C-alpha atoms as a printed R data frame, in Angstrom:
    type eleno elety resid chain resno       x       y       z
1   ATOM     1    CA   UNK     A     1   7.828  -8.754   3.848
2   ATOM     2    CA   UNK     A     2  10.369  -8.944   6.691
3   ATOM     3    CA   UNK     A     3  10.425  -6.081   9.127
4   ATOM     4    CA   UNK     A     4  14.206  -6.410   9.103
5   ATOM     5    CA   UNK     A     5  16.573  -7.915   6.655
6   ATOM     6    CA   UNK     A     6  17.819 -11.384   6.989
7   ATOM     7    CA   UNK     A     7  21.647 -11.720   7.312
8   ATOM     8    CA   UNK     A     8  22.963 -14.781   5.558
9   ATOM     9    CA   UNK     A     9  26.472 -13.944   6.424
10  ATOM    10    CA   UNK     A    10  25.401 -14.410  10.101
11  ATOM    11    CA   UNK     A    11  22.360 -16.619   9.858
12  ATOM    12    CA   UNK     A    12  19.865 -16.538  12.570
13  ATOM    13    CA   UNK     A    13  16.414 -18.279  12.954
14  ATOM    14    CA   UNK     A    14  13.467 -16.097  12.021
15  ATOM    15    CA   UNK     A    15   9.914 -16.126  13.364
16  ATOM    16    CA   UNK     A    16   7.080 -16.040  10.781
17  ATOM    17    CA   UNK     A    17   4.221 -13.830  12.080
18  ATOM    18    CA   UNK     A    18   1.050 -15.798  12.320
19  ATOM    19    CA   UNK     A    19  -2.632 -14.517  12.485
20  ATOM    20    CA   UNK     A    20  -2.595 -14.476  16.286
21  ATOM    21    CA   UNK     A    21   0.574 -12.561  16.596
22  ATOM    22    CA   UNK     A    22  -0.310 -10.194  13.858
23  ATOM    23    CA   UNK     A    23  -3.499  -9.196  15.678
24  ATOM    24    CA   UNK     A    24  -1.437  -8.931  18.914
25  ATOM    25    CA   UNK     A    25   1.029  -6.536  17.285
26  ATOM    26    CA   UNK     A    26  -1.172  -4.484  14.984
27  ATOM    27    CA   UNK     A    27  -1.911  -1.480  17.352
28  ATOM    28    CA   UNK     A    28  -0.335   1.953  17.007
29  ATOM    29    CA   UNK     A    29   1.104   2.141  20.480
30  ATOM    30    CA   UNK     A    30   2.360  -1.470  20.632
31  ATOM    31    CA   UNK     A    31   4.148  -0.801  17.355
32  ATOM    32    CA   UNK     A    32   5.631   2.397  18.612
33  ATOM    33    CA   UNK     A    33   6.906   0.614  21.825
34  ATOM    34    CA   UNK     A    34   8.444  -2.242  19.799
35  ATOM    35    CA   UNK     A    35  10.190   0.280  17.497
36  ATOM    36    CA   UNK     A    36  11.722   2.040  20.547
37  ATOM    37    CA   UNK     A    37  13.063  -1.169  22.109
38  ATOM    38    CA   UNK     A    38  14.428  -2.246  18.702
39  ATOM    39    CA   UNK     A    39  16.164   0.877  17.944
40  ATOM    40    CA   UNK     A    40  17.276   1.991  21.385
41  ATOM    41    CA   UNK     A    41  17.519  -1.185  23.456
42  ATOM    42    CA   UNK     A    42  15.904  -2.200  26.745
43  ATOM    43    CA   UNK     A    43  13.711   0.230  28.619
44  ATOM    44    CA   UNK     A    44  11.172   0.439  31.504
45  ATOM    45    CA   UNK     A    45   7.584   1.242  31.191
46  ATOM    46    CA   UNK     A    46   8.233   4.592  32.888
47  ATOM    47    CA   UNK     A    47  10.944   5.536  30.384
48  ATOM    48    CA   UNK     A    48   8.897   4.447  27.414
49  ATOM    49    CA   UNK     A    49   5.770   6.306  28.839
50  ATOM    50    CA   UNK     A    50   7.787   9.538  29.012
51  ATOM    51    CA   UNK     A    51   9.186   9.240  25.493
52  ATOM    52    CA   UNK     A    52   5.695   8.450  24.166
53  ATOM    53    CA   UNK     A    53   3.642  10.839  26.046
54  ATOM    54    CA   UNK     A    54   1.529   8.127  27.503
55  ATOM    55    CA   UNK     A    55   0.355   6.882  30.859
56  ATOM    56    CA   UNK     A    56   2.821   4.435  32.477
57  ATOM    57    CA   UNK     A    57  -0.051   1.936  33.393
58  ATOM    58    CA   UNK     A    58  -1.228   1.979  29.741
59  ATOM    59    CA   UNK     A    59   2.371   1.281  28.411
60  ATOM    60    CA   UNK     A    60   2.785  -1.449  31.134
61  ATOM    61    CA   UNK     A    61  -0.347  -3.243  29.768
62  ATOM    62    CA   UNK     A    62   0.820  -2.975  26.244
63  ATOM    63    CA   UNK     A    63   4.233  -4.254  27.244
64  ATOM    64    CA   UNK     A    64   2.691  -7.432  28.823
65  ATOM    65    CA   UNK     A    65   0.615  -7.887  25.663
66  ATOM    66    CA   UNK     A    66   3.672  -7.778  23.487
67  ATOM    67    CA   UNK     A    67   5.426 -10.211  25.784
68  ATOM    68    CA   UNK     A    68   2.457 -12.588  25.666
69  ATOM    69    CA   UNK     A    69   2.828 -12.580  21.861
70  ATOM    70    CA   UNK     A    70   6.548 -13.205  21.908
71  ATOM    71    CA   UNK     A    71   7.757  -9.844  20.572
72  ATOM    72    CA   UNK     A    72   9.481  -8.735  23.699
73  ATOM    73    CA   UNK     A    73  10.687 -10.184  27.007
74  ATOM    74    CA   UNK     A    74  11.597  -9.087  30.385
75  ATOM    75    CA   UNK     A    75  15.251  -8.182  30.756
76  ATOM    76    CA   UNK     A    76  15.848  -9.953  34.095
77  ATOM    77    CA   UNK     A    77  19.488  -8.721  34.402
78  ATOM    78    CA   UNK     A    78  18.394  -5.197  34.917
79  ATOM    79    CA   UNK     A    79  16.137  -3.263  37.308
80  ATOM    80    CA   UNK     A    80  14.507  -4.279  40.490
81  ATOM    81    CA   UNK     A    81  11.367  -5.966  41.722
82  ATOM    82    CA   UNK     A    82   9.569  -2.518  41.516
83  ATOM    83    CA   UNK     A    83  11.001  -1.549  38.061
84  ATOM    84    CA   UNK     A    84  10.870  -4.091  35.292
85  ATOM    85    CA   UNK     A    85  13.000  -3.670  32.156
86  ATOM    86    CA   UNK     A    86  11.946  -4.948  28.706
87  ATOM    87    CA   UNK     A    87  13.864  -5.764  25.684
88  ATOM    88    CA   UNK     A    88  12.994  -7.069  22.184
89  ATOM    89    CA   UNK     A    89  13.473 -10.797  21.666
90  ATOM    90    CA   UNK     A    90  16.545 -11.752  19.605
91  ATOM    91    CA   UNK     A    91  14.598 -13.555  16.672
92  ATOM    92    CA   UNK     A    92  13.845 -11.323  13.720
93  ATOM    93    CA   UNK     A    93  10.256 -11.303  12.724
94  ATOM    94    CA   UNK     A    94   9.098 -12.124   9.026
95  ATOM    95    CA   UNK     A    95   5.642 -11.276   7.681
96  ATOM    96    CA   UNK     A    96   4.378 -12.370   4.449
97  ATOM    97    CA   UNK     A    97   1.373 -10.355   3.462
98  ATOM    98    CA   UNK     A    98  -0.015 -13.107   1.079
99  ATOM    99    CA   UNK     A    99  -0.803 -15.097   4.280
100 ATOM   100    CA   UNK     A   100  -3.478 -12.717   5.344
101 ATOM   101    CA   UNK     A   101  -4.748 -10.688   2.363
102 ATOM   102    CA   UNK     A   102  -7.617 -13.088   1.755
103 ATOM   103    CA   UNK     A   103  -8.513 -13.672   5.409
104 ATOM   104    CA   UNK     A   104 -11.241 -11.372   6.494
105 ATOM   105    CA   UNK     A   105 -10.325 -11.922  10.200
106 ATOM   106    CA   UNK     A   106  -6.859 -10.463   9.731
107 ATOM   107    CA   UNK     A   107  -7.230  -7.940   6.785
108 ATOM   108    CA   UNK     A   108  -7.895  -5.107   9.293
109 ATOM   109    CA   UNK     A   109  -4.934  -6.011  11.375
110 ATOM   110    CA   UNK     A   110  -2.773  -6.208   8.399
111 ATOM   111    CA   UNK     A   111  -3.842  -2.800   7.163
112 ATOM   112    CA   UNK     A   112  -2.978  -1.257  10.651
113 ATOM   113    CA   UNK     A   113   0.303  -2.957  10.664
114 ATOM   114    CA   UNK     A   114   1.366  -1.834   7.265
115 ATOM   115    CA   UNK     A   115   0.199   1.726   7.559
116 ATOM   116    CA   UNK     A   116   1.959   2.064  11.031
117 ATOM   117    CA   UNK     A   117   5.168   0.440   9.631
118 ATOM   118    CA   UNK     A   118   5.284   2.867   6.571
119 ATOM   119    CA   UNK     A   119   4.621   5.769   9.091
120 ATOM   120    CA   UNK     A   120   7.569   4.686  11.092
121 ATOM   121    CA   UNK     A   121   9.788   4.487   8.093
122 ATOM   122    CA   UNK     A   122   8.760   8.009   7.051
123 ATOM   123    CA   UNK     A   123   9.324   9.321  10.617
124 ATOM   124    CA   UNK     A   124  12.823   7.951  10.581
125 ATOM   125    CA   UNK     A   125  13.686   9.739   7.394
126 ATOM   126    CA   UNK     A   126  12.377  13.118   8.611
127 ATOM   127    CA   UNK     A   127  14.190  12.677  11.920
128 ATOM   128    CA   UNK     A   128  17.339  12.277  10.014
129 ATOM   129    CA   UNK     A   129  16.726  15.245   7.780
130 ATOM   130    CA   UNK     A   130  15.819  17.511  10.769
131 ATOM   131    CA   UNK     A   131  18.741  16.344  12.944
132 ATOM   132    CA   UNK     A   132  22.203  18.166  13.112
133 ATOM   133    CA   UNK     A   133  24.842  16.047  11.588
134 ATOM   134    CA   UNK     A   134  28.316  16.997  10.625
135 ATOM   135    CA   UNK     A   135  29.174  17.172   6.878
136 ATOM   136    CA   UNK     A   136  30.825  13.714   6.727
137 ATOM   137    CA   UNK     A   137  27.714  11.899   8.073
138 ATOM   138    CA   UNK     A   138  25.420  14.115   6.135
139 ATOM   139    CA   UNK     A   139  27.266  13.312   2.877
140 ATOM   140    CA   UNK     A   140  27.300   9.585   3.587
141 ATOM   141    CA   UNK     A   141  23.529   9.208   4.032
142 ATOM   142    CA   UNK     A   142  21.036   9.158   1.120
143 ATOM   143    CA   UNK     A   143  17.409   9.526   0.264
144 ATOM   144    CA   UNK     A   144  16.966   8.310  -3.205
145 ATOM   145    CA   UNK     A   145  14.441   6.604  -5.549
146 ATOM   146    CA   UNK     A   146  14.490   5.032  -8.845
147 ATOM   147    CA   UNK     A   147  11.236   5.195 -10.800
148 ATOM   148    CA   UNK     A   148  12.175   4.060 -14.317
149 ATOM   149    CA   UNK     A   149  12.630   0.382 -13.838
150 ATOM   150    CA   UNK     A   150  10.424  -2.118 -15.550
151 ATOM   151    CA   UNK     A   151  10.570  -5.676 -14.090
152 ATOM   152    CA   UNK     A   152   8.826  -8.938 -13.888
153 ATOM   153    CA   UNK     A   153   7.844 -10.369 -10.300
154 ATOM   154    CA   UNK     A   154  10.752 -12.612 -10.660
155 ATOM   155    CA   UNK     A   155  13.229  -9.909 -11.492
156 ATOM   156    CA   UNK     A   156  11.842  -7.667  -8.716
157 ATOM   157    CA   UNK     A   157  12.339 -10.529  -6.240
158 ATOM   158    CA   UNK     A   158  15.969 -11.124  -7.400
159 ATOM   159    CA   UNK     A   159  16.759  -7.406  -7.132
160 ATOM   160    CA   UNK     A   160  15.452  -7.470  -3.461
161 ATOM   161    CA   UNK     A   161  17.429 -10.608  -2.709
162 ATOM   162    CA   UNK     A   162  20.829  -9.011  -4.032
163 ATOM   163    CA   UNK     A   163  20.123  -5.665  -2.135
164 ATOM   164    CA   UNK     A   164  19.511  -7.684   1.093
165 ATOM   165    CA   UNK     A   165  22.694  -9.671   0.424
166 ATOM   166    CA   UNK     A   166  24.629  -6.372   0.148
167 ATOM   167    CA   UNK     A   167  23.195  -5.198   3.461
168 ATOM   168    CA   UNK     A   168  24.157  -8.557   4.964
169 ATOM   169    CA   UNK     A   169  27.674  -8.214   4.031
170 ATOM   170    CA   UNK     A   170  27.906  -4.919   5.948
171 ATOM   171    CA   UNK     A   171  26.112  -6.250   9.016
172 ATOM   172    CA   UNK     A   172  28.538  -6.764  11.952
173 ATOM   173    CA   UNK     A   173  28.533 -10.177  13.438
174 ATOM   174    CA   UNK     A   174  28.473 -10.941  17.112
175 ATOM   175    CA   UNK     A   175  32.263 -11.478  17.128
176 ATOM   176    CA   UNK     A   176  33.308  -8.456  15.186
177 ATOM   177    CA   UNK     A   177  35.040  -5.729  17.138
178 ATOM   178    CA   UNK     A   178  33.187  -2.593  17.793
179 ATOM   179    CA   UNK     A   179  34.393   0.533  15.861
180 ATOM   180    CA   UNK     A   180  34.234   3.631  18.085
181 ATOM   181    CA   UNK     A   181  33.632   5.831  14.996
182 ATOM   182    CA   UNK     A   182  30.598   3.970  14.130
183 ATOM   183    CA   UNK     A   183  26.876   5.145  14.641
184 ATOM   184    CA   UNK     A   184  23.777   3.193  14.509
185 ATOM   185    CA   UNK     A   185  22.554   3.097  10.938
186 ATOM   186    CA   UNK     A   186  19.036   2.372   9.431
187 ATOM   187    CA   UNK     A   187  18.689   0.992   6.024
188 ATOM   188    CA   UNK     A   188  15.124   1.144   4.577
189 ATOM   189    CA   UNK     A   189  14.327  -0.701   1.444
190 ATOM   190    CA   UNK     A   190  10.867  -0.179  -0.205
191 ATOM   191    CA   UNK     A   191  10.392  -1.584  -3.644
192 ATOM   192    CA   UNK     A   192   6.973  -2.302  -5.098
193 ATOM   193    CA   UNK     A   193   5.139  -2.352  -8.448
194 ATOM   194    CA   UNK     A   194   3.205   0.804  -9.467
195 ATOM   195    CA   UNK     A   195   0.014   0.841 -11.442
196 ATOM   196    CA   UNK     A   196   0.316   2.417 -14.909
197 ATOM   197    CA   UNK     A   197  -1.692   5.615 -15.247
198 ATOM   198    CA   UNK     A   198  -3.246   6.294 -18.671
199 ATOM   199    CA   UNK     A   199  -2.403   9.941 -19.335
200 ATOM   200    CA   UNK     A   200  -4.123  10.082 -22.776
């Protein structure tokens, strides 16, 4: 289960999350910090603390913890000796839930990670719905679902691969010119089997 889609058009190495790094990440505040650094770019502990309503010392401790596990790194080109800037590392993370579901040592961490991740996805959608966008941007976004599919595991995996390939085709590469009319866009894909309910 990748936390961001792979981009075959501009391939980059990925980092598969192991048990140790999962336990290091699976904390609500650390996941919120990583999300802010992922979406909005480098920041200081002070700036993050203000946005998250937390103590700067607490945020600094969690930043060092994320760096220890390789999720973020110091942005040495910014700041001073008194003010350290942090950024997300450039390697996308990939988490395969099957690696951990049968391991009692990581089952709790996996549960925290997945619940926090889904909460972040939900918050992004509600932020979009509550924000003030002009008609052009409002008409271009979508919140949709399809509930009448019936697929085998292989067909579901193929569907996901095709959807990720579409996203990859629209992902700008490092050499593509910036478009001044563009805005940051989040694409969230959630596809999963549903247990049948007997309504008889």
